[in-house]
C-alpha positions in Angstrom: 15.9 37.0 -61.9 15.4 33.3 -61.8 19.1 31.3 -61.2 19.8 27.2 -62.0 20.4 25.3 -59.0 20.7 22.0 -60.3 19.0 19.5 -59.1 20.9 16.0 -57.1 19.2 13.1 -57.5 19.0 11.5 -53.7 20.5 7.9 -55.2 22.0 7.4 -51.3 25.1 6.0 -50.5 27.2 3.3 -53.5 27.8 0.5 -51.3 31.6 -0.6 -51.0 33.2 -2.2 -53.6 33.5 -6.6 -51.4 35.6 -7.3 -54.3 38.3 -5.1 -53.2 37.7 -4.4 -49.5 37.2 -8.1 -47.8 40.7 -9.1 -50.7 43.0 -10.4 -48.3 43.3 -13.6 -46.4 41.9 -14.2 -43.0 43.4 -16.4 -39.9 42.7 -17.1 -36.5 43.6 -19.6 -33.9 42.0 -21.1 -31.1 41.6 -23.9 -28.3 40.0 -27.1 -29.7 39.7 -30.5 -29.1 38.9 -34.4 -28.8 36.4 -36.5 -27.4 39.5 -38.6 -26.3 40.0 -34.6 -24.5 43.4 -34.3 -26.8 44.3 -30.8 -26.9 45.3 -29.1 -30.3 44.8 -26.1 -32.2 41.8 -25.1 -34.5 42.9 -22.6 -37.5 40.5 -20.8 -40.0 41.5 -19.5 -43.0 39.8 -17.3 -45.7 41.6 -16.1 -48.5 39.0 -13.9 -51.0 41.2 -13.0 -54.5 40.0 -10.7 -57.0 40.0 -12.0 -60.5 37.7 -9.9 -62.3 35.5 -6.3 -61.5 32.5 -8.1 -60.1 34.2 -11.2 -58.8 36.8 -13.3 -56.5 38.1 -16.4 -55.8 37.3 -17.1 -52.4 38.6 -20.3 -50.5 37.8 -21.4 -46.5 39.1 -23.5 -44.6 37.8 -23.5 -41.0 38.3 -26.2 -38.1 36.1 -27.9 -35.6 35.6 -29.9 -32.5 37.0 -33.5 -33.1 39.0 -32.5 -35.6 36.2 -31.6 -38.0 36.3 -29.5 -40.8 34.6 -27.1 -43.6 36.5 -27.1 -47.0 35.0 -24.8 -49.5 36.5 -22.5 -52.8 34.6 -21.0 -55.7 34.9 -17.9 -57.3 32.0 -15.2 -56.4 30.3 -12.7 -57.6 29.9 -9.2 -55.7 25.9 -8.5 -54.8 25.8 -4.7 -52.9 28.7 -5.6 -50.6 29.0 -9.2 -50.2 30.1 -11.9 -51.6 28.3 -14.8 -53.4 29.7 -18.3 -53.8 26.9 -20.6 -56.2 27.9 -23.8 -56.0 27.6 -25.4 -60.1 26.9 -29.3 -58.5 23.0 -29.8 -58.6 22.3 -30.8 -55.3 20.4 -34.5 -54.5 16.9 -34.4 -54.9 14.6 -32.7 -51.7 18.1 -30.7 -50.7 18.9 -27.4 -51.1 21.7 -25.5 -53.8 24.5 -24.2 -51.8 24.8 -20.5 -52.0 27.5 -19.0 -49.6 27.8 -15.6 -48.6 30.8 -13.6 -47.9 30.4 -9.9 -45.6 32.2 -7.8 -43.1 29.8 -7.5 -40.3 31.0 -5.3 -37.2 33.9 -6.5 -36.6 34.0 -9.6 -38.6 34.0 -11.7 -41.6 30.9 -13.4 -41.6 30.2 -16.7 -44.0 27.4 -17.5 -43.8 24.9 -20.8 -45.7 21.9 -19.6 -44.9 20.0 -23.4 -45.3 22.8 -25.6 -45.2 23.2 -26.0 -48.4 27.0 -26.3 -48.2 27.4 -28.9 -45.9 28.7 -31.1 -47.9 31.7 -29.3 -47.5 32.0 -30.1 -43.8 32.4 -32.6 -41.1 29.8 -33.6 -39.1 30.8 -31.3 -36.1 31.7 -28.6 -39.3 28.9 -26.2 -40.5 29.3 -22.7 -42.8 26.1 -21.5 -41.1 26.6 -17.9 -39.8 30.6 -18.7 -39.2 33.1 -15.5 -39.0 36.8 -14.7 -39.0 37.7 -11.5 -36.9 37.7 -9.5 -39.9 41.1 -6.9 -38.1 43.3 -10.4 -39.2 42.9 -9.5 -42.3 46.9 -9.6 -44.4 47.6 -8.5 -48.0 48.3 -12.8 -49.8 52.4 -13.0 -50.0 52.0 -15.9 -51.7 50.0 -15.1 -54.0 52.2 -17.9 -56.7 51.3 -20.8 -54.9 48.0 -19.9 -54.2 47.0 -19.2 -57.9 49.1 -22.6 -58.3 46.5 -24.8 -56.4 43.9 -27.5 -57.1 41.6 -25.6 -55.4 41.9 -22.0 -57.5 42.6 -23.7 -60.5 38.7 -25.9 -60.2 37.5 -22.5 -59.7 38.7 -21.1 -62.3 37.5 -23.7 -65.0 34.4 -23.7 -63.5 33.8 -20.7 -63.4 34.5 -19.8 -67.3 32.7 -22.3 -68.8 30.2 -22.9 -66.1 30.2 -25.7 -66.1 30.9 -28.4 -62.4 34.9 -29.3 -63.5 33.8 -33.1 -60.8 
């Protein structure tokens, strides 16, 4: 007598959904300073807000030595377990395009522009290459109406919907 045995194909584990899995506000404070010796508290903030099943608004503000900063915002799409933001602005000849990835790596939320293509969003001492914020700092965003009313959010949504830069 033959028994029918279902055959399961090994598809491997599904990638976690980065749109839902990364959503929230990440925050870190740290001691910072200037070349003149002045000390102050620096802050890194990353906000991730789902806008569609495969897309999320990502905004990052990162502080660096001597008051330099990186500020970037846009709609990133999911690719595996990673969110990927591609700037619609055409880079200058010979310059790399801005492609920023956001992912959960160990105990960190990692941001990386790999080729420094997003350097136009940073001051002289700032970089979006291999940056991280503690993943454990993630909290729900409690100011969603204010965030959605911001110029950065509105601009990002317009660019995403039209596929045209707003600047």
